[in-house]
C-alpha positions as CSV (number, residue, x, y, z in Angstrom):
1,M,-88.8,-77.0,-173.1
2,D,-91.2,-79.0,-171.4
3,A,-90.6,-82.0,-169.0
4,S,-91.3,-84.9,-171.6
5,T,-88.7,-83.3,-174.0
6,L,-86.1,-83.0,-171.2
7,G,-86.8,-86.5,-170.1
8,R,-86.4,-88.0,-173.5
9,G,-83.2,-86.0,-174.1
10,L,-81.8,-87.4,-170.7
11,V,-82.9,-91.0,-171.8
12,Y,-81.0,-90.6,-175.1
13,L,-77.9,-89.2,-173.4
14,G,-77.8,-92.1,-171.0
15,L,-78.2,-94.7,-173.7
16,G,-75.4,-92.9,-175.6
17,I,-73.3,-93.1,-172.6
18,V,-74.0,-96.9,-172.2
19,V,-73.2,-97.6,-175.8
20,L,-70.0,-95.7,-175.5
21,G,-69.0,-97.5,-172.4
22,G,-69.7,-101.0,-174.2
23,L,-67.6,-99.8,-177.1
24,I,-64.7,-98.9,-174.9
25,L,-64.9,-102.3,-173.2
26,L,-65.0,-104.1,-176.4
27,L,-62.2,-102.0,-178.0
28,G,-60.1,-102.4,-174.8
29,R,-60.1,-106.3,-175.5
30,V,-59.3,-106.0,-179.2
31,I,-56.8,-103.0,-179.1
32,D,-54.5,-102.5,-176.2
33,L,-54.9,-98.8,-175.8
34,G,-52.7,-98.5,-172.8
35,N,-49.7,-99.8,-174.6
36,L,-49.3,-98.0,-177.9
37,P,-45.8,-97.2,-179.2
38,G,-46.1,-93.4,-178.3
39,D,-47.1,-94.0,-174.7
40,L,-44.2,-93.1,-172.3
41,V,-43.5,-95.1,-169.2
42,Y,-40.8,-94.4,-166.7
43,K,-40.2,-97.1,-163.9
44,G,-37.8,-96.0,-161.1
45,D,-37.0,-97.9,-157.8
46,N,-40.2,-96.7,-156.0
47,V,-42.0,-94.7,-158.7
48,R,-43.7,-95.4,-162.0
49,V,-44.9,-92.5,-164.3
50,Y,-47.2,-93.3,-167.1
51,V,-48.0,-90.6,-169.9
52,P,-50.3,-91.9,-172.6
53,I,-49.6,-89.6,-175.3
54,A,-50.4,-91.8,-178.3
55,T,-53.6,-93.1,-176.6
56,M,-54.8,-89.6,-176.0
57,I,-54.3,-88.7,-179.6
58,V,-56.1,-91.7,-180.8
59,L,-58.9,-91.2,-178.5
60,S,-59.1,-87.5,-179.5
61,V,-59.3,-88.3,-183.2
62,V,-61.9,-91.1,-182.7
63,L,-64.1,-88.9,-180.5
64,T,-63.8,-85.9,-182.8
65,L,-64.9,-87.9,-185.8
66,L,-67.8,-89.6,-183.8
67,L,-69.0,-86.2,-182.6
68,N,-68.9,-84.7,-185.9
69,L,-70.8,-87.6,-187.4
70,V,-73.6,-87.2,-184.7
71,L,-73.9,-83.5,-185.1
72,R,-74.3,-83.9,-189.0
73,L,-77.0,-86.6,-188.5
74,F,-79.0,-84.3,-186.2
75,R,-78.6,-81.2,-188.3
């Protein structure tokens, strides 16, 4: 692998991360991912414990579908 191929790959990876970050910002305004019905929150006197189970499941499914789509496009 020569330097130009490596550089092009890094640029595409960087652009992909920027696009993914923009999508997360936009979806964060539309869908309140931190407060889904399956997210567990415990509030005590001096402690707050937050376990985002439903959010993790939703993000896992979305990222799996996105990765499968990208891998099929570049096959």
